[in-house]
C-alpha positions as CSV (number, residue, x, y, z in Angstrom):
1,M,-2.8,-25.3,-0.4
2,L,-5.7,-23.1,0.7
3,H,-6.6,-20.5,-1.8
4,A,-9.4,-18.1,-2.6
5,K,-12.5,-19.2,-4.6
6,G,-14.6,-17.2,-7.0
7,T,-14.6,-15.8,-10.5
8,L,-12.8,-13.1,-12.3
9,C,-15.0,-10.2,-13.3
10,T,-13.5,-8.1,-16.1
11,I,-15.2,-4.7,-16.6
12,D,-14.5,-2.7,-19.7
13,V,-15.5,0.8,-18.7
14,G,-15.1,2.1,-22.3
15,D,-17.5,-0.4,-23.7
16,R,-19.7,-0.5,-20.6
17,A,-19.5,-4.3,-20.6
18,A,-18.6,-7.0,-18.1
19,R,-17.9,-10.7,-18.3
20,T,-16.9,-13.4,-15.8
21,E,-14.6,-16.3,-16.2
22,T,-13.0,-18.9,-13.9
23,V,-9.4,-18.4,-12.7
24,D,-9.1,-21.6,-10.7
25,D,-5.7,-22.4,-12.0
26,E,-4.3,-19.0,-11.1
27,L,-5.9,-19.0,-7.7
28,S,-4.5,-22.5,-6.9
29,E,-1.0,-21.3,-7.9
30,F,-1.0,-17.8,-6.4
31,V,-3.6,-18.1,-3.5
32,G,-5.4,-14.8,-4.1
33,G,-4.9,-11.1,-3.2
34,R,-1.6,-9.7,-4.4
35,G,-0.5,-13.1,-5.9
36,V,-3.3,-13.7,-8.3
37,A,-3.5,-10.0,-9.2
38,T,0.2,-9.9,-10.0
39,K,-0.1,-13.0,-12.2
40,L,-3.0,-11.5,-14.1
41,A,-1.4,-8.1,-14.4
42,H,1.8,-9.6,-15.6
43,D,0.1,-11.6,-18.3
44,R,-2.6,-9.1,-19.4
45,I,-1.1,-5.7,-19.2
46,P,1.1,-5.1,-22.3
47,F,4.8,-4.7,-21.3
48,D,4.9,-1.3,-23.2
49,A,1.6,0.0,-21.7
50,D,1.2,3.6,-20.6
51,P,0.3,3.6,-16.9
52,Y,-2.4,6.3,-17.7
53,G,-3.6,4.5,-20.9
54,E,-6.7,2.4,-21.4
55,E,-4.6,-0.7,-21.8
56,N,-3.5,-0.6,-18.2
57,R,-5.7,-2.7,-15.9
58,L,-6.6,-2.2,-12.2
59,Y,-7.3,-5.2,-10.1
60,F,-9.2,-5.6,-6.8
61,S,-8.7,-9.0,-5.2
62,T,-9.1,-10.9,-1.9
63,G,-7.6,-14.0,-0.4
64,P,-9.1,-17.0,1.3
65,L,-8.9,-15.6,4.8
66,Q,-11.5,-13.0,4.0
67,Q,-13.8,-16.0,4.3
68,S,-12.9,-16.4,7.9
69,Q,-13.9,-14.6,11.1
70,M,-10.3,-14.4,12.3
71,S,-8.7,-11.2,13.5
72,F,-6.1,-9.5,11.2
73,T,-8.0,-10.5,8.0
74,G,-10.1,-7.4,7.3
75,R,-8.0,-6.3,4.3
76,M,-7.9,-6.7,0.5
77,N,-5.5,-5.9,-2.4
78,C,-5.3,-3.5,-5.3
79,T,-2.8,-3.9,-8.2
80,A,-1.9,-2.1,-11.4
81,L,0.9,-0.8,-13.5
82,S,2.1,2.1,-11.3
83,P,2.5,5.7,-12.7
84,L,4.9,6.3,-9.9
85,T,7.3,3.3,-10.2
86,D,6.6,2.2,-13.8
87,G,6.2,-1.4,-12.6
88,V,3.4,-3.7,-11.3
89,A,2.6,-2.4,-7.8
90,S,0.2,-3.7,-5.2
91,A,-1.3,-2.0,-2.1
92,N,-3.7,-3.3,0.4
93,A,-6.2,-1.6,2.6
94,G,-8.1,-2.4,5.7
95,G,-11.6,-1.3,6.8
96,Y,-14.7,-3.2,5.8
97,L,-14.5,-3.5,2.0
98,S,-13.1,-7.0,1.7
99,R,-16.1,-8.9,3.0
100,N,-18.5,-6.8,0.9
101,F,-16.3,-7.6,-2.1
102,V,-16.4,-11.3,-1.3
103,G,-20.2,-11.1,-1.2
104,T,-20.2,-10.4,-5.0
105,G,-19.0,-14.0,-5.6
106,H,-15.8,-12.8,-7.3
107,S,-12.2,-13.3,-6.2
108,V,-10.9,-10.7,-8.6
109,V,-12.4,-7.7,-10.3
110,E,-10.5,-6.2,-13.2
111,L,-11.1,-2.7,-14.6
112,T,-9.9,-2.0,-18.2
113,G,-10.5,0.6,-20.9
114,E,-11.4,4.2,-20.4
115,S,-14.9,5.8,-20.0
116,D,-15.9,8.9,-21.9
117,E,-17.9,10.0,-18.9
118,L,-17.1,10.0,-15.2
119,L,-18.6,6.8,-13.8
120,A,-19.6,5.0,-10.6
121,V,-19.4,1.3,-11.3
122,H,-21.7,-1.0,-9.2
123,V,-20.7,-4.6,-8.8
124,T,-23.1,-7.0,-7.1
125,D,-23.7,-10.7,-7.2
126,E,-26.4,-10.1,-9.8
127,G,-24.1,-8.2,-12.3
128,V,-22.5,-4.8,-13.0
129,E,-24.2,-1.5,-13.5
130,F,-22.7,1.8,-14.8
131,E,-23.8,5.1,-13.5
132,E,-22.7,8.4,-15.0
133,V,-21.8,10.9,-12.3
134,P,-20.4,14.1,-14.0
135,E,-21.6,16.1,-11.0
136,L,-19.0,14.3,-8.8
137,E,-16.1,15.7,-10.7
138,E,-13.4,16.7,-8.2
139,A,-15.6,15.7,-5.3
140,T,-13.8,14.7,-2.1
141,V,-13.9,11.1,-0.9
142,P,-16.5,11.8,1.9
143,E,-18.6,13.7,-0.6
144,V,-18.8,10.7,-2.9
145,S,-19.7,8.4,0.1
146,A,-22.6,10.8,1.0
147,V,-24.0,10.8,-2.5
148,M,-23.8,7.0,-2.9
149,N,-25.5,6.6,0.5
150,E,-28.3,9.0,-0.4
151,R,-28.9,7.4,-3.9
152,H,-28.3,3.8,-3.3
153,G,-28.1,3.2,0.5
154,L,-24.5,2.2,0.2
155,E,-22.1,2.9,3.0
156,S,-18.4,4.0,2.7
157,E,-17.5,0.4,3.5
158,N,-19.0,-0.7,0.2
159,L,-16.9,1.8,-1.8
160,A,-13.5,2.1,-3.4
161,T,-13.2,5.8,-4.3
162,I,-10.8,8.4,-5.7
163,G,-10.7,12.0,-4.8
164,P,-9.6,15.0,-6.9
165,A,-6.0,13.7,-6.9
166,G,-6.9,10.5,-8.7
167,E,-8.9,12.4,-11.3
168,N,-6.0,14.8,-11.9
169,G,-3.4,12.1,-12.3
170,V,-1.3,12.8,-9.2
171,R,1.3,10.0,-9.4
172,F,0.8,9.1,-5.8
173,A,-3.0,9.3,-5.7
174,C,-4.7,6.6,-3.6
175,V,-7.8,4.5,-3.9
176,M,-9.7,5.1,-0.7
177,T,-12.3,3.0,1.2
178,Y,-14.3,3.6,4.3
179,D,-13.3,7.3,3.7
180,S,-10.0,7.0,5.7
181,R,-8.4,3.6,4.7
182,A,-6.1,3.8,1.7
183,F,-4.8,1.5,-1.0
184,G,-1.9,3.8,-0.4
185,R,1.3,3.4,-2.4
186,G,2.1,3.5,-6.0
187,G,-0.5,5.9,-7.5
188,L,-3.2,3.3,-8.0
189,G,-5.8,6.1,-7.6
190,A,-4.3,7.8,-10.7
191,V,-4.9,4.6,-12.7
192,M,-8.5,4.5,-11.6
193,G,-8.8,8.2,-12.5
194,S,-7.3,7.6,-15.9
195,K,-10.2,5.2,-16.6
196,N,-12.6,8.0,-15.5
197,V,-14.0,5.9,-12.7
198,K,-14.9,7.9,-9.6
199,C,-15.9,4.9,-7.4
200,I,-16.6,1.2,-7.6
201,T,-19.0,-0.4,-5.2
202,F,-19.3,-3.9,-4.0
203,Q,-22.2,-5.7,-2.4
204,G,-23.9,-9.1,-2.4
205,D,-24.7,-12.3,-0.5
206,S,-23.0,-14.8,-2.7
207,A,-19.6,-15.4,-1.0
208,P,-18.2,-18.7,-2.3
209,E,-17.6,-21.4,0.2
210,V,-14.0,-21.7,1.4
211,E,-13.2,-24.3,4.0
212,I,-10.4,-22.9,6.1
213,P,-8.5,-25.5,8.2
214,A,-7.2,-25.2,11.8
215,E,-10.2,-23.8,13.6
216,D,-8.2,-24.0,16.8
217,V,-5.6,-21.7,15.3
218,Q,-8.2,-19.2,14.1
219,S,-9.8,-19.2,17.6
220,S,-6.4,-18.7,19.2
221,V,-5.4,-15.8,17.0
222,H,-8.8,-14.1,17.5
223,R,-8.6,-14.6,21.3
224,E,-5.0,-13.3,21.5
225,A,-6.0,-10.2,19.5
226,A,-8.9,-9.6,21.8
227,T,-7.0,-10.0,25.1
228,S,-3.7,-8.4,24.1
229,D,-2.5,-5.4,26.1
230,H,-0.1,-4.3,23.4
231,I,0.4,-0.6,23.3
232,M,-0.6,-0.6,19.6
233,R,-4.2,-1.0,20.7
234,R,-4.0,2.4,22.3
235,Q,-1.6,4.3,20.0
236,G,-1.4,2.4,16.7
237,T,2.0,2.5,15.0
238,T,2.7,5.9,16.6
239,N,3.8,4.1,19.8
240,S,7.2,3.6,18.0
241,I,7.9,7.3,17.2
242,E,10.1,8.1,20.1
243,F,11.9,4.7,19.8
244,V,12.6,5.3,16.1
245,N,13.7,8.8,16.9
246,D,16.1,7.6,19.6
247,N,17.6,5.2,17.1
248,F,18.3,8.0,14.6
249,S,16.1,6.5,12.0
250,L,13.4,9.2,11.9
251,P,14.2,11.3,8.8
252,T,13.9,15.0,9.6
253,R,13.8,18.2,7.5
254,Y,13.9,16.3,4.2
255,F,16.4,13.7,5.2
256,S,19.0,16.3,6.3
257,E,18.8,15.0,9.9
258,Q,17.8,11.6,11.4
259,S,16.1,12.7,14.6
260,F,13.5,15.3,15.5
261,E,13.6,17.5,18.6
262,H,9.8,17.6,18.8
263,A,9.2,13.8,18.4
264,E,7.6,13.6,21.8
265,D,5.0,16.3,20.8
266,I,3.9,14.2,17.8
267,G,4.4,10.7,19.2
268,G,2.2,8.0,20.6
269,D,1.3,9.7,23.9
270,A,0.3,12.8,22.1
271,V,-1.8,10.9,19.6
272,E,-3.5,8.9,22.4
273,E,-4.6,12.1,24.1
274,K,-6.5,13.0,20.9
275,K,-8.0,9.5,20.4
276,Y,-11.7,9.6,21.2
277,E,-13.0,6.1,20.5
278,K,-11.8,2.6,19.5
279,A,-11.8,1.6,15.9
280,S,-11.0,-1.6,13.9
281,C,-11.1,-3.3,10.6
282,S,-13.6,-6.0,9.7
283,V,-13.9,-8.8,12.4
284,C,-10.6,-7.7,14.0
285,A,-10.5,-7.7,17.8
286,F,-7.0,-6.0,17.9
287,A,-8.7,-2.6,17.2
288,C,-5.5,-0.6,16.6
289,K,-7.0,2.3,14.6
290,L,-6.9,5.9,15.7
291,P,-10.0,8.1,15.4
292,T,-8.6,11.4,16.7
293,R,-10.1,14.8,17.4
294,D,-8.8,18.2,18.5
295,E,-11.5,19.8,20.6
296,E,-10.1,23.3,20.2
297,T,-9.9,23.4,16.4
298,G,-12.5,20.8,15.6
299,I,-10.1,18.9,13.4
300,E,-11.0,15.3,13.2
301,T,-9.3,12.4,11.3
302,E,-8.3,8.8,11.6
303,G,-4.7,8.8,12.6
304,P,-2.1,10.0,12.0
305,E,-0.1,6.8,12.0
306,L,3.7,6.7,12.3
307,E,4.4,7.1,8.6
308,T,2.3,10.2,8.4
309,V,3.8,11.6,11.6
310,F,7.2,11.2,9.9
311,S,6.3,12.5,6.4
312,F,4.2,15.5,7.5
313,G,5.8,15.9,10.9
314,S,9.5,15.4,11.3
315,N,10.4,15.5,7.6
316,C,8.5,18.8,7.2
317,G,9.9,20.2,10.4
318,V,6.4,20.4,11.8
319,G,6.2,19.8,15.6
320,E,2.5,20.4,16.3
321,L,0.3,17.2,16.2
322,V,-2.8,19.1,15.2
323,D,-1.0,20.3,12.1
324,V,-0.1,16.8,11.2
325,M,-3.7,15.7,11.8
326,Q,-4.9,18.3,9.3
327,S,-2.4,17.2,6.7
328,N,-3.6,13.6,7.2
329,E,-7.2,14.6,6.8
330,L,-6.5,16.6,3.6
331,C,-4.8,13.6,2.1
332,D,-7.7,11.3,3.0
333,Q,-10.3,13.7,1.5
334,Y,-8.3,14.4,-1.7
335,G,-7.1,10.8,-2.0
336,M,-3.3,10.9,-1.7
337,D,-0.6,8.7,-0.2
338,T,0.5,10.5,3.0
339,I,4.1,9.1,2.7
340,S,4.8,10.2,-0.8
341,C,2.8,13.5,-0.5
342,G,4.5,14.4,2.8
343,N,8.0,13.7,1.3
344,V,7.4,15.8,-1.8
345,V,6.0,18.6,0.3
346,A,9.2,18.3,2.5
347,A,11.3,18.6,-0.7
348,Y,9.4,21.7,-1.6
349,L,10.0,23.2,1.9
350,A,13.7,22.4,1.6
351,S,13.8,24.3,-1.7
352,E,12.1,27.3,-0.2
353,E,13.8,27.1,3.3
354,E,10.3,26.9,4.9
355,F,10.6,24.0,7.2
356,G,8.0,24.2,10.0
357,N,5.5,26.3,8.0
358,A,2.3,24.2,8.6
359,E,0.1,26.7,6.8
360,L,2.2,26.5,3.7
361,V,2.1,22.7,4.0
362,H,-1.6,22.6,3.9
363,D,-1.8,25.0,1.0
364,I,0.7,22.9,-1.0
365,V,-1.2,19.7,-0.3
366,E,-4.4,21.2,-1.8
367,K,-2.4,22.5,-4.8
368,I,-1.0,19.1,-5.5
369,A,-4.4,17.5,-5.5
370,F,-5.7,19.9,-8.1
371,R,-2.3,20.3,-9.9
372,E,-2.4,24.0,-9.4
373,D,0.7,26.3,-9.7
374,E,3.7,24.6,-8.1
375,G,1.4,21.7,-7.2
376,D,1.5,20.5,-10.8
377,L,5.3,19.8,-10.5
378,L,5.0,18.3,-7.1
379,A,2.2,16.0,-8.2
380,E,4.9,14.2,-10.3
381,G,6.7,13.0,-7.1
382,V,10.2,13.5,-5.8
383,A,12.1,11.5,-8.6
384,R,10.6,13.7,-11.3
385,S,10.7,17.0,-9.5
386,H,13.9,17.1,-7.5
387,E,16.1,18.6,-10.1
388,E,13.8,21.6,-10.7
389,L,13.5,22.0,-6.9
390,G,17.3,21.8,-6.5
391,V,17.2,19.0,-3.8
392,E,18.5,15.5,-3.6
393,N,16.4,12.6,-5.0
394,F,15.3,10.7,-1.9
395,S,13.4,7.9,-3.6
396,V,14.1,4.5,-5.1
397,K,12.4,3.4,-8.4
398,G,10.3,6.5,-8.2
399,M,8.8,5.7,-4.8
400,E,9.5,8.1,-1.9
401,F,11.0,6.6,1.2
402,A,9.1,5.5,4.3
403,A,10.3,6.3,7.8
404,H,12.9,3.9,9.2
405,D,16.0,5.5,7.7
406,G,18.3,3.0,6.0
407,R,21.3,5.0,7.0
408,A,20.6,3.8,10.6
409,I,19.2,0.4,10.0
410,N,21.2,-0.8,7.1
411,G,19.3,-4.0,6.3
412,Q,16.2,-2.0,5.7
413,G,18.4,0.2,3.4
414,L,19.3,-2.9,1.4
415,S,15.6,-3.8,1.3
416,Y,14.8,-0.4,-0.1
417,A,17.4,-0.8,-2.8
418,V,16.3,-4.1,-4.2
419,A,12.5,-4.0,-3.6
420,N,10.5,-4.0,-6.8
421,R,8.3,-1.3,-5.2
422,G,11.2,0.9,-4.3
423,G,11.4,2.9,-1.0
424,D,8.6,1.1,0.8
425,H,9.0,-0.3,4.3
426,M,6.3,-3.0,4.0
427,Y,7.9,-4.9,1.1
428,S,10.4,-6.7,3.3
429,T,9.9,-5.2,6.8
430,T,13.6,-6.0,7.6
431,L,13.3,-3.1,10.0
432,A,11.5,-5.3,12.5
433,D,14.4,-7.7,12.7
434,E,16.9,-4.8,13.2
435,Y,14.8,-2.8,15.7
436,G,13.9,-6.0,17.6
437,G,17.6,-6.8,18.2
438,D,17.6,-10.1,16.3
439,V,20.0,-8.6,13.7
440,D,22.7,-5.9,14.2
441,P,21.4,-2.8,12.4
442,R,24.9,-1.9,11.2
443,G,26.1,-3.1,7.8
444,T,24.4,-5.0,5.0
445,A,26.7,-8.0,4.8
446,G,24.9,-11.3,5.4
447,K,21.5,-9.8,5.3
448,A,20.5,-10.6,1.7
449,E,19.0,-14.0,2.8
450,L,16.9,-12.3,5.4
451,V,15.6,-9.8,2.9
452,V,14.7,-12.5,0.4
453,E,12.8,-14.6,3.0
454,N,11.0,-11.5,4.3
455,E,10.0,-10.5,0.8
456,N,8.7,-13.9,0.0
457,R,6.7,-14.2,3.3
458,N,5.2,-10.8,2.8
459,A,4.2,-11.4,-0.7
460,F,2.3,-14.5,0.5
461,R,0.9,-12.5,3.4
462,D,-0.6,-10.0,0.9
463,S,-2.1,-12.9,-1.0
464,G,-3.7,-14.6,2.0
465,V,-4.6,-11.7,3.0
466,I,-3.3,-11.1,6.5
467,C,-2.5,-7.8,8.2
468,Q,1.1,-7.1,8.8
469,F,0.4,-6.5,12.5
470,G,-0.8,-10.1,12.8
471,V,2.3,-11.5,11.1
472,G,5.0,-12.2,13.7
473,R,2.7,-11.3,16.5
474,A,-0.1,-13.8,16.1
475,V,0.5,-15.7,12.8
476,E,4.0,-17.1,12.8
477,S,5.3,-19.8,10.5
478,D,3.6,-22.8,12.2
479,R,0.3,-21.0,12.0
480,F,0.9,-20.1,8.4
481,E,1.3,-23.8,7.7
482,A,-1.8,-24.8,9.6
483,L,-4.1,-22.1,8.1
484,F,-3.0,-22.7,4.6
485,D,-2.5,-26.4,4.8
486,A,1.0,-26.2,3.4
487,E,4.7,-26.5,4.3
488,Y,6.4,-23.2,5.1
489,D,8.9,-23.7,2.3
490,D,6.0,-24.1,-0.2
491,I,4.5,-20.9,1.2
492,L,7.8,-19.0,0.6
493,E,8.0,-20.4,-2.9
494,V,4.6,-18.9,-3.8
495,G,5.9,-15.6,-2.5
496,A,9.1,-16.0,-4.5
497,R,7.1,-16.4,-7.7
498,I,5.2,-13.2,-7.0
499,V,8.4,-11.2,-6.5
500,E,9.9,-12.7,-9.6
501,L,6.9,-11.8,-11.7
502,E,7.1,-8.2,-10.5
503,R,10.8,-8.1,-11.4
504,H,10.3,-9.7,-14.8
505,F,7.6,-7.2,-15.7
506,R,10.0,-4.4,-14.8
507,N,12.7,-6.0,-16.9
508,Q,10.4,-6.2,-19.9
509,R,9.9,-2.4,-19.5
510,G,13.6,-1.8,-19.7
511,H,14.4,-1.6,-16.0
512,G,17.3,-3.6,-14.5
513,G,19.7,-3.7,-11.6
514,E,20.9,-0.1,-12.3
515,E,17.8,0.9,-10.3
516,D,18.7,-1.1,-7.2
517,R,20.5,1.9,-5.7
518,L,20.3,4.3,-2.8
519,P,21.0,8.1,-2.5
520,Y,23.5,7.3,0.2
521,D,26.3,4.8,0.8
522,L,26.1,1.7,3.0
523,P,28.7,-0.8,4.0
524,D,29.0,-3.8,1.6
525,L,25.9,-2.7,-0.3
526,E,27.1,-3.7,-3.7
527,S,28.2,-7.2,-2.7
528,S,25.0,-7.6,-0.7
529,I,22.9,-6.7,-3.8
530,E,25.0,-9.2,-5.8
531,E,24.2,-11.9,-3.1
532,Y,20.5,-11.0,-3.3
533,Y,20.5,-11.6,-7.1
534,E,22.4,-14.9,-6.6
535,L,19.9,-16.1,-4.0
536,R,17.0,-15.2,-6.3
537,G,18.7,-17.1,-9.2
538,W,18.7,-13.9,-11.3
539,N,21.3,-12.5,-13.6
540,D,24.2,-10.4,-12.4
541,D,22.5,-7.3,-13.8
542,G,19.4,-7.8,-11.7
543,T,17.2,-9.2,-14.5
544,V,15.3,-12.5,-14.4
545,P,16.9,-15.1,-16.7
546,S,15.1,-15.7,-20.0
547,G,12.5,-18.4,-19.8
548,T,12.5,-18.6,-15.9
549,V,8.9,-17.5,-15.6
550,A,7.7,-19.4,-18.6
551,E,6.6,-22.3,-16.4
552,Y,3.9,-20.2,-14.6
553,A,3.4,-17.0,-16.6
554,Q,3.7,-15.3,-20.0
555,A,7.4,-14.9,-20.7
556,D,7.6,-12.2,-23.3
């Protein structure tokens, strides 16, 4: 099976030391990206570690397809013990970082320890350098990029950076790259902040050789991306806003409603009107990104995408696109996940009966980033703040919900319940099957098998690494087989091991099936969860049987 090549570089920021070692066995078993990072995190992070402690480890990793010139491959992975979900969580980001990372010659870079001074860490194919940057304390992401460019000639595409939110331990802080692309969910920016690392940079010309098969498939995927007339190329994911709204799956006013009367005003056509140029990720011809600008106010950002339109738009009761653009830009500058941040702001608006107050929204976003006043509570996320706010806990395993309301598309609701990452739409993407008409959105009965297959496929996708927008559109099962020189069942088995390692790590931290719950009822949910466990080969209580992972990972 095709897998990434290159070494593991472990960087102890406390000791200011780095070492490299081979991880050929791990790469051959787990391909790269999310897979190899999950394997390493599972075996190297103590099961009783503090997410903010020096014993936590933060991983950056790529897959084999970052050695290709195929569309939908301009992405890479980040993994750590999450301060939001209390389990191993992974996120991936687009932009241009992945190929700069590959140039260092490493397949994985691991940060451990804790620095006594704020650092910029520079990783090249010649070694690792540590630069003390106390003057960048609480600097925004673009400010860091400007300084690194002035001092070292580095571009934002060379950087993985945190903003003030990461330094201040906001549980949903992001790691940002290219100023506007986010390793978004799970609070990985807070982990990097806990290590007192402001940015880590990657550059080099020592990419290891990876021979990727099926040149005809690569060419076909790239050609189809370049010639597609799909509306996403003009409107990104916002093209679906009105469709989602019409299907009563657009949460509104902190989940009290499921459709928004101003959806058209913040939907795809409205966003397209603000788009002023095309933008893409590395080598991708699909070019679905959204640089937007409002000429009247001068507000400029990249996006907002669908999830931000939901979280800071409908769920906050805000119906003006420019206001949502401003929320998006603030989160990018401060380094925060727009989904979690928008949801926790919506919870605050519900508690204050202030839905639609965009000025208050922007004020609260800033207070969260700096943990000022009520922002200190909200920086903890919905699960940890809802009781004091007096609102319902709309999260799973500590992670705030994405759009695509599980009360309307019930298979996605089942996915939210069982996902190791909680209320995240990308873990299984069962929503695509239900929206597409392949599966009746009503009820959960009979959908456990679909959730399992989607989780396994997506775990492999994140190890490859392939953009979600290429999976199912340009890279289907037969192309997976050709690109990775493997049978599809073997591909799914790799994904299954990744999901199982994530679950086993949670189990070792005391979390079981009692977490696989939703804040609302769905038909046959309990029996569907039981079927999910059975299909996974897990115990009735949602735990991985003792010894199951011993064949390929540390068991206890």
